[in-house]
C-alpha positions in Angstrom: 36.7 10.7 -49.9 39.1 7.9 -49.5 41.8 9.7 -51.4 41.4 12.8 -49.1 41.5 10.6 -46.0 44.7 9.0 -47.3 46.3 12.3 -48.1 45.5 13.7 -44.6 47.0 10.5 -43.1 50.2 10.9 -45.1 50.5 14.6 -44.0 50.0 13.8 -40.2 52.4 10.9 -40.5 55.0 13.1 -42.3 54.7 15.9 -39.8 54.9 13.4 -36.9 58.1 11.8 -38.5 59.7 15.4 -39.0 59.1 16.3 -35.4 60.5 13.1 -34.1 63.6 13.6 -36.2 64.0 17.2 -35.0 63.6 16.2 -31.5 66.1 13.3 -31.9 68.7 15.7 -33.3 68.1 18.3 -30.4 68.3 15.6 -27.9 71.5 14.2 -29.2 73.0 17.6 -29.1 71.9 18.0 -25.4 68.9 20.3 -26.0 66.0 18.0 -25.6 65.1 19.5 -22.3 64.7 22.8 -24.0 61.8 21.3 -26.2 60.0 20.1 -23.1 60.5 23.4 -21.3 58.9 25.1 -24.1 55.9 22.7 -24.3 55.3 23.0 -20.5 55.5 26.8 -20.7 53.0 27.0 -23.6 50.7 24.6 -21.7 50.8 26.6 -18.4 50.1 29.9 -20.5 47.1 28.3 -22.3 45.8 27.1 -18.9 46.0 30.6 -17.3 44.3 32.1 -20.3 41.4 29.6 -20.0 40.9 30.6 -16.3 41.1 34.2 -17.0 38.6 33.8 -19.8 36.3 31.9 -17.5 36.5 34.4 -14.6 36.2 37.3 -17.0 32.6 36.2 -17.8 31.7 37.1 -14.3 34.0 40.2 -14.2 36.4 38.8 -11.5 39.8 40.1 -11.3 42.4 37.2 -10.9 44.7 39.7 -9.1 41.9 40.4 -6.6 41.5 36.7 -6.1 45.3 36.1 -5.4 45.2 38.6 -2.6 42.0 37.0 -1.3 39.9 40.2 -2.0 36.6 38.3 -3.2 35.3 40.7 -5.7 33.0 38.1 -7.1 32.2 34.5 -8.0 31.4 32.6 -11.2 28.0 31.4 -12.0 28.3 28.3 -9.8 29.4 30.2 -6.7 33.1 29.2 -6.9 36.1 31.7 -6.9 39.5 30.9 -8.3 40.7 29.2 -5.2 37.5 28.3 -3.4 34.6 25.8 -4.1 31.0 26.7 -4.3 29.1 26.0 -1.0 26.9 23.5 -2.9 29.7 21.5 -4.7 29.3 18.4 -2.6 25.5 18.3 -2.9 24.3 19.6 -6.2 24.0 17.3 -9.2 26.1 18.5 -12.1 27.1 17.4 -15.5 30.5 19.2 -15.5 33.5 17.9 -13.4 34.5 21.5 -12.9 31.1 22.9 -11.7 31.3 24.5 -8.4 35.0 23.8 -7.9 37.9 26.3 -7.8 38.4 27.9 -11.2 42.1 27.1 -11.4 41.2 23.6 -12.0 40.0 24.6 -15.4 43.6 25.3 -16.5 45.0 22.0 -15.2 44.2 19.9 -18.3 46.7 21.8 -20.5 49.9 21.1 -18.4 48.5 17.7 -17.7 48.4 16.9 -21.4 52.0 18.1 -21.8 53.0 15.8 -18.9 51.3 12.8 -20.7 53.2 13.6 -23.9 56.5 13.7 -22.1 55.7 10.3 -20.5 54.9 8.9 -23.8 58.1 10.1 -25.3 60.4 9.2 -22.5 58.8 6.6 -20.3 56.5 4.3 -22.2 55.8 2.0 -19.3 54.9 4.8 -16.8 52.7 6.3 -19.6 50.8 2.9 -20.0 50.2 2.7 -16.2 49.0 6.4 -16.0 46.8 5.9 -19.1 45.2 2.8 -17.6 44.4 4.6 -14.3 43.2 7.6 -16.2 40.9 5.4 -18.3 39.3 3.8 -15.2 38.7 7.2 -13.7 37.4 8.5 -16.9 35.0 5.7 -17.2 33.7 6.0 -13.6 33.3 9.8 -14.3 31.4 9.2 -17.4 29.0 6.8 -15.4 28.5 9.4 -12.8 27.7 12.1 -15.4 25.3 10.0 -17.1 23.5 9.2 -13.7 23.5 12.9 -12.9 22.0 13.6 -16.3 19.2 11.2 -15.7 18.7 12.5 -12.3 18.4 16.1 -13.6 16.1 15.0 -16.4 13.7 12.8 -14.2 13.8 14.6 -10.9 15.3 18.1 -10.9 13.8 19.5 -14.2 10.3 18.3 -13.5 10.6 19.8 -10.0 11.6 23.3 -11.3 8.6 23.2 -13.7 6.3 22.4 -10.9 7.8 25.2 -8.6 7.8 27.7 -11.4 4.0 28.6 -11.3 3.8 28.3 -7.4 6.8 30.7 -6.9 6.2 33.0 -9.9 9.7 32.3 -11.2 11.0 30.8 -14.5 12.1 27.3 -14.2 15.4 27.9 -15.6 16.2 30.6 -12.9 15.1 28.1 -10.3 17.2 25.5 -11.8 20.3 27.7 -11.1 19.8 27.5 -7.3 18.0 24.3 -6.5 19.8 21.5 -4.8 18.6 18.0 -5.0 21.4 15.5 -4.4 21.2 12.3 -6.6 21.2 10.1 -3.4 18.6 12.1 -1.5 16.2 9.2 -1.3 18.7 6.9 0.8 20.3 9.5 3.0 19.0 10.6 6.4 21.2 13.6 6.5 20.4 15.0 3.1 19.6 18.6 2.6 17.3 20.0 -0.2 17.7 23.7 -1.4 14.8 25.6 -3.0 15.5 29.2 -4.0 12.8 31.8 -3.2 12.2 35.0 -5.1 13.0 38.2 -3.0 9.5 39.3 -2.9 8.1 35.9 -1.8 5.0 35.5 0.4 4.1 32.9 3.2 1.9 31.2 0.6 4.9 30.6 -1.6 6.6 28.6 1.2 3.6 26.6 1.9 3.3 25.7 -1.9 6.9 24.8 -2.2 6.6 22.6 0.9 3.6 20.8 -0.6 5.3 20.2 -3.9 8.4 18.8 -2.2 6.2 16.4 -0.1 4.3 15.3 -3.2 7.3 14.7 -5.5 10.0 13.5 -3.2 9.6 10.6 -1.0 9.6 11.1 2.8 8.5 13.6 5.4 10.5 16.9 5.5 10.8 19.9 7.7 11.9 23.3 6.3 13.7 26.4 7.4 14.2 29.8 5.6 17.3 31.9 6.0 17.2 35.3 7.3 18.3 37.5 4.4 18.6 37.6 0.5 19.2 35.4 -1.3 16.4 33.6 0.3 16.2 29.8 0.1 14.2 27.1 1.7 16.3 24.3 3.2 14.6 20.9 3.7 15.8 18.2 6.0 14.3 14.9 6.9 12.3 14.5 10.0 13.5 11.9 12.5 12.1 8.4 11.8 9.2 7.0 13.9 10.2 5.1 17.0 11.0 1.5 16.3 8.8 0.2 19.1 5.6 1.6 20.5 4.1 -0.2 23.5 0.4 -0.6 24.2 0.9 1.1 27.7 2.4 4.1 26.0 -0.7 4.9 23.9 -3.5 3.2 25.7 -4.8 6.7 26.9 -4.7 8.0 23.4 -6.8 5.2 22.1 -9.3 5.6 24.8 -9.7 9.5 24.6 -8.1 10.4 21.4 -10.9 11.7 19.2 -14.3 11.0 17.5 -15.6 7.6 16.4 -14.4 8.1 12.8 -10.9 9.2 13.7 -9.2 6.1 15.2 -5.5 6.5 16.2 -3.2 4.1 14.4 0.3 4.8 15.8 3.2 7.3 15.8 4.8 9.0 12.9 8.0 11.1 12.5 9.1 13.1 15.4 6.6 10.9 17.4 3.5 12.6 15.9 0.2 11.1 16.6 -1.2 9.6 13.3 -5.0 9.0 12.9 -7.2 8.0 10.0 -10.2 10.3 9.4 -12.9 8.0 8.0 -15.3 11.0 7.7 -12.8 12.8 5.5 -10.4 11.6 2.9 -10.1 8.0 4.1 -13.7 6.8 3.4 -12.8 3.1 3.1 -9.3 1.7 3.9 -7.4 -0.7 1.7 -4.7 -2.8 3.4 -2.0 -4.4 1.3 0.8 -6.3 3.2 2.7 -9.5 3.0 2.4 -12.3 5.4 3.3 -11.5 9.0 3.3 -7.6 8.4 0.6 -6.9 11.0 -2.7 -6.8 9.1 -4.5 -8.3 12.0 -2.9 -6.0 14.5 -4.1 -2.9 12.4 -7.5 -4.3 12.2 -7.7 -4.9 16.0 -6.5 -1.3 16.7 -9.3 0.1 14.4 -12.0 -2.4 15.7 -11.3 -1.6 19.4 -11.4 2.1 19.0 -14.6 2.1 16.8 -16.3 0.2 19.7 -14.9 2.4 22.5 -15.5 5.7 20.8 -19.0 4.9 19.7 -19.9 3.8 23.3 -20.4 0.3 22.0 -23.1 1.2 19.4 -20.9 0.6 16.4 -22.0 -2.7 14.7 -18.8 -4.5 13.2 -18.3 -7.7 11.3 -15.1 -9.5 10.8 -14.8 -11.9 7.9 -11.7 -14.2 7.7 -11.5 -17.4 5.5 -8.4 -18.6 7.3 -10.2 -19.4 10.5 -8.6 -16.8 12.9 -10.5 -14.4 15.0 -7.4 -12.3 16.0 -8.9 -11.1 19.3 -12.0 -9.6 17.4 -14.4 -11.7 19.6 -13.5 -9.5 22.5 -14.7 -6.4 20.7 -18.2 -5.3 21.8 -20.7 -5.2 18.9 -18.4 -7.5 16.8 -19.6 -10.5 14.7 -16.9 -12.8 13.7 -17.4 -15.3 10.7 -14.3 -17.2 10.2 -15.3 -20.8 9.3 -15.6 -21.8 5.8 -16.8 -25.2 6.6 -15.8 -28.2 4.5 -13.0 -27.4 2.1 -15.1 -29.0 -0.7 -18.4 -27.6 0.1 -17.4 -24.2 1.4 -20.6 -23.7 3.4 -19.2 -21.0 5.4 -18.4 -18.9 2.3 -22.0 -18.6 1.7 -22.6 -17.3 5.3 -19.8 -14.6 4.5 -21.7 -13.7 1.4 -25.0 -13.4 3.5 -23.2 -11.0 5.9 -22.1 -8.8 3.1 -25.6 -8.8 1.5 -27.0 -8.0 5.0 -25.1 -4.7 4.9 -26.3 -3.9 1.4 -29.8 -4.4 2.5 -29.3 -2.3 5.5 -27.9 0.4 3.1 -31.0 0.2 1.2 -33.2 0.4 4.4 -31.4 3.6 5.3 -31.6 5.0 1.8 -35.3 4.6 1.7 -35.9 6.1 5.1 -36.8 2.8 6.9 -34.2 3.3 9.6 -35.2 6.8 10.6 -33.1 10.0 10.4 -29.4 9.8 9.7 -28.5 10.9 13.2 -29.8 7.8 14.6 -27.9 5.4 12.4 -25.3 3.3 14.2 -21.9 3.0 12.5 -21.5 -0.2 10.3 -17.9 -1.3 9.8 -17.2 -4.3 7.7 -13.7 -6.0 8.0 -12.9 -8.2 5.1 -9.5 -10.0 5.9 -7.6 -12.2 3.6 -9.3 -10.9 0.4 -7.0 -12.7 -2.0 -8.1 -16.1 -0.5 -11.6 -15.0 -0.2 -11.8 -14.2 -3.9 -10.4 -17.7 -4.7 -12.9 -19.5 -2.3 -15.8 -17.5 -3.5 -15.1 -18.4 -7.1 -15.0 -22.1 -6.1 -18.1 -21.8 -4.1 -20.0 -20.3 -7.0 -19.0 -23.1 -9.2 -20.8 -25.5 -7.0 -24.3 -23.7 -7.3 -23.9 -21.6 -10.6 -26.2 -22.5 -13.4 -25.8 -22.1 -17.0 -27.3 -18.6 -17.5 -25.7 -17.2 -14.2 -22.8 -14.7 -14.5 -19.3 -16.0 -14.2 -18.4 -13.5 -11.3 -20.1 -14.4 -8.0 -22.8 -11.9 -7.1 -21.0 -11.1 -3.8 -18.7 -8.8 -5.8 -21.6 -6.7 -7.0 -22.6 -6.3 -3.3 -19.2 -5.1 -2.3 -19.0 -2.8 -5.4 -22.2 -1.0 -4.3 -21.1 -0.9 -0.5 -17.8 0.7 -1.8 -19.4 3.4 -4.0 -22.4 4.2 -1.8 -21.6 3.1 1.8 -20.0 6.3 3.0 -23.3 8.3 2.8 -25.0 5.7 5.0 -22.3 5.4 7.7 -21.0 2.1 6.3 -17.2 1.6 6.0 -15.2 -1.1 4.4 -11.7 -2.1 5.7 -10.3 -4.8 3.3 -7.0 -6.5 3.8 -5.0 -8.1 1.0 -1.6 -9.7 0.7 -1.6 -8.1 -2.9 -4.2 -5.5 -3.5 -4.6 -6.3 -7.1 -7.6 -5.1 -9.2 -8.3 -8.8 -9.9 -8.6 -9.6 -6.1 -10.7 -6.4 -5.5 -13.2 -7.4 -8.1 -13.3 -11.2 -7.7 -11.7 -11.8 -11.2 -13.2 -8.7 -12.8 -10.3 -6.4 -13.1 -12.3 -3.4 -14.4 -14.7 -3.6 -11.5 -11.9 -4.2 -9.1 -10.1 -1.2 -10.4 -13.2 0.9 -9.6 -13.5 -0.6 -6.2 -9.9 0.2 -5.3 -10.3 3.8 -6.2 -13.0 4.1 -3.5 -10.3 3.3 -0.8 -9.2 6.9 0.0 -6.1 5.8 1.9 -3.9 2.6 1.7 -1.8 1.1 4.3 1.3 -0.6 2.8 4.0 -3.0 4.5 6.2 -5.7 3.3 5.7 -4.7 -0.3 7.7 -5.0 -3.4 8.3 -2.4 -6.1 5.8 -3.9 -8.4 3.0 -3.6 -5.7 4.0 0.1 -5.2 3.7 0.8 -8.9 0.3 -0.9 -9.1 -1.2 0.8 -6.1 0.5 4.2 -6.0 2.6 4.7 -9.0 4.6 7.8 -7.9 8.3 8.2 -8.2 10.5 7.7 -6.3 9.0 4.5 -5.0 8.2 4.0 -1.4 10.6 1.8 0.6 9.4 -1.2 2.6 10.9 -1.4 6.0 12.1 -4.4 8.0 11.1 -3.0 11.3 8.1 -5.0 12.7 5.0 -2.8 12.8 6.4 -0.1 10.4 3.8 0.8 7.8 3.5 3.5 5.1 0.2 5.4 5.0 -0.4 6.5 1.6 -3.0 9.2 0.9 -4.9 10.2 -2.3 -2.1 12.2 -3.7 0.5 9.4 -3.3 2.2 11.0 -0.4 3.5 8.3 1.9 4.0 8.8 5.8 5.7 6.3 7.9 3.8 5.0 10.9 4.9 2.7 13.8 1.8 0.6 14.9 1.7 0.0 18.6 2.3 -3.5 20.0 -1.4 -4.6 20.3 -2.0 -8.2 21.1 -5.4 -9.8 21.2 -5.6 -9.7 25.0 -5.2 -6.0 24.8 -8.5 -5.7 23.2 -10.4 -6.9 26.3 -8.2 -4.7 28.5 -8.8 -1.6 26.6 -12.6 -2.1 26.4 -12.8 -2.9 30.1 -10.9 0.3 30.8 -13.5 2.1 28.8 -16.3 0.5 30.8 -17.6 -1.7 27.9 -18.5 -5.3 28.4 -18.4 -7.9 25.6 -22.1 -8.7 24.8 -23.4 -11.0 22.3 -22.4 -9.6 18.8 -25.0 -7.5 17.0 -25.6 -6.0 13.7 -28.5 -3.5 13.8 -31.8 -3.8 15.3 -34.8 -5.6 13.7 -37.1 -3.2 12.0 -40.7 -3.7 12.1 -40.7 -2.9 8.3 -37.8 -5.0 7.2 -36.4 -4.6 3.6 -37.2 -7.7 1.7 -34.2 -9.5 0.4 -34.3 -10.7 -3.3 -35.2 -14.2 -2.2 -37.7 -13.1 0.3 -35.5 -13.3 3.4 -35.6 -10.4 5.8 -32.7 -7.9 5.6 -32.0 -7.6 9.3 -31.3 -11.2 10.0 -28.9 -13.6 8.3 -30.3 -17.1 7.9 -29.1 -19.4 10.7 -27.3 -21.9 8.4 -26.0 -21.9 4.9 -25.0 -25.5 4.1 -23.4 -27.8 6.5 -21.2 -27.1 9.5 -18.0 -29.0 8.8 -19.2 -31.9 6.5 -22.8 -31.7 7.8 -23.6 -35.3 6.9 -21.6 -37.4 9.3 -23.5 -38.5 12.3 -22.1 -38.0 15.8 -23.0 -39.4 19.2 -26.1 -38.0 20.9 -25.6 -35.2 23.3 -23.0 -33.3 21.1 -25.4 -31.2 19.1 -24.6 -27.4 18.8 -26.7 -24.5 17.9 -26.0 -23.2 14.6 -27.5 -19.7 15.0 -25.4 -16.9 13.6 -25.3 -14.2 16.3 -25.8 -11.1 14.2 -28.2 -9.7 16.8 -29.5 -10.7 20.2 -31.9 -13.5 20.2 -33.9 -15.6 22.6 -33.8 -19.3 22.7 -33.4 -21.1 19.4 -36.1 -23.5 18.2 -34.2 -26.6 19.4 -33.5 -25.0 22.8 -37.2 -24.2 23.3 -38.1 -27.8 22.2 -35.7 -29.3 24.7 -37.0 -27.1 27.5 -40.6 -28.0 26.7 -39.6 -31.6 26.6 -38.0 -31.5 30.1 -41.1 -29.7 31.5 -44.0 -31.7 29.9 -44.6 -35.5 29.9 -43.5 -37.2 26.7 -46.0 -37.4 23.8 -47.7 -40.7 23.6 -46.8 -41.1 19.9 -43.4 -41.9 18.8 -41.6 -39.2 16.9 -41.1 -39.6 13.2 -37.8 -41.2 12.2 -35.2 -38.7 11.2 -32.4 -39.2 8.6 -29.3 -37.6 7.5 -29.0 -36.8 3.8 -26.7 -39.7 3.2 -28.9 -42.1 5.2 -31.9 -40.8 3.2 -30.2 -41.6 -0.1 -29.1 -45.1 1.1 -32.8 -45.9 2.2 -34.2 -44.9 -1.1 -36.2 -41.9 0.3 -34.3 -39.6 -2.1 -34.0 -41.0 -5.6 -31.0 -38.9 -6.7 -27.5 -39.6 -5.7 -25.9 -38.2 -2.6 -23.7 -35.5 -4.2 -26.6 -34.1 -6.2 -28.8 -33.9 -3.2 -26.1 -31.9 -1.3 -25.7 -29.5 -4.2 -29.4 -29.0 -4.5 -29.6 -28.2 -0.7 -26.7 -25.8 -0.9 -28.2 -24.0 -4.0 -31.7 -23.8 -2.2 -30.3 -22.2 0.8 -27.9 -20.0 -0.9 -30.9 -18.6 -2.9 -33.1 -18.3 0.1 -35.6 -21.0 -1.1 -37.4 -23.3 1.3 -35.5 -26.5 2.4 -36.6 -29.0 5.0 -35.9 -27.8 8.6 -33.0 -29.6 10.1 -32.3 -30.9 13.7 -28.8 -31.6 14.8 -27.4 -35.0 15.7 -24.0 -34.2 16.7 -22.5 -32.3 13.9 -24.9 -33.8 11.3 -28.2 -32.3 10.2 -31.3 -34.7 10.2 -34.7 -34.4 8.4 -37.9 -36.2 8.4 -38.8 -38.5 5.4 -41.9 -36.4 4.8 -40.0 -33.1 4.4 -37.4 -34.7 2.2 -40.0 -36.1 -0.1 -41.6 -32.8 -0.3 -38.6 -31.2 -1.5 -36.9 -34.1 -3.7 -40.0 -36.0 -4.7 -41.0 -39.6 -3.9 -38.2 -42.1 -3.6 -38.2 -45.8 -4.6 -39.5 -47.1 -1.3 -42.6 -45.0 -1.4 -43.3 -45.9 -5.0 -43.0 -49.6 -4.2 -45.5 -49.2 -1.3 -48.0 -47.4 -3.6 -47.5 -50.2 -6.3 -48.6 -52.9 -3.7 
């Protein structure tokens, strides 16, 4: 093989040397120009032959083209001197595709010119070669990108359109136009060829496929005569600002209780969410400051207004904000986790979620009457990423050896997600990152199942990985920097841009007042004479008044600063301590002195409780979380106090009592 290569190199080298010697002799005799004239003539003839061969394949007469009688076009739609209409928009792997056919003959004389420069002007040849190499490299990159675009976008699109239009994909490929930069251009046009015998359903199906596979919202037009094509252009973007005053009337009278208005879409279209249809539960995934609280306010206010104030809503937020939710009629706000180390408020949130599950069971077993009489129950779970972390920490405080690692609240949320729709219960969960781990409290498998129950998802300030995790379609949705601009993604992965109205917390009260609704004490359901028993024996219609301490719960405060710690899930009369105070004011004082009361810390220091203070607090939290009996408390400022008798009943006798018995 090496010998053959060497022989071939010798032949080429000898031929080149011979031609150079002949040219040198002719040039010395003054006939060098004749050689180049011959070379240029041959190159031009070859170029013309190539153009004629190309045009002959489509039976076009070159003479007819010269005199401008267009007898035909090539397969791309181009003539000898005119480009195809789609040359600037259609992805192509050929530099000549769609361009005038005469360009196909240009490479031959161009090669002759390069040969002349190499022989006569080496420096100019080097400069031209360098420029040509740069252009060739850029063109190779473009061809590669075009090939990827055709393989990933255009070819799959033709395969999807084939069955819908009743055409072969290769026939569709000849006329389809999807520019490579279609995802970033507002003035882009897409072209889909239609069969001559197409029907209206073909146009509907083609539009559906385009919306599912290509990002954005499109409007389409069809030309008047054959060959028929559908041309898609982008709809105008939503307005960059929607004021509350502009949409207040829509929010008041827009639709049913399960179809709240959320904002304006493309072409100022009114966008609503159908919670009685495909939405079911709503998942919100957005970075900090994207407007999650605004979206929740918009929904909560309309649930209240359109239900006439009968909807029972609950808002849970571990970060401590109420975001105007306290102004919503029928809304209960739980937003205090208590002491950061004891997390007593987290247990109250768990109890609120458990209440909804018990109410679901009451409705399922017929204890709440016919379905038509059920009031809507909406549970807003804000800051779910932080809630998952706090729940895990709270569970570690009370978890025993045989208990599961995952807090039981996630089982309650799972059941509400998969069963709630049938019993007029809806979940609206907000995350900074709606991961399977955060949706399942650390159980990614269960979290993935819960995520699938959220029919629609609202996204804002998201990154590509979040889109891949939640939606997964290509091309990816683009997060906008416009405040209040969201993407509403349906079950199929279709994303619609929505501009939320500017809806501040004080607008909630204004809107409810305009609807004729007051802001009564928050309620959740009505107590049933036959309440469903909770696992620990508590009634299902009422959440216990206190789970653990409020703030630290064991620091005494001056008298006169006590506060009621009754969770207002339904309207109640006077609390026990209020009735006791009223009775004490109306009746003469009792002759006997009241029994001394102690805070938990004071009881430990006095020897009434034998165990240490931290263990006593843990046992108290565990008992309340499980619904077991614990000594009733009275408030002294922010601290809870108990009688020594009740403490001994729960914790056993202390050192002081044992010493008295010994004497």
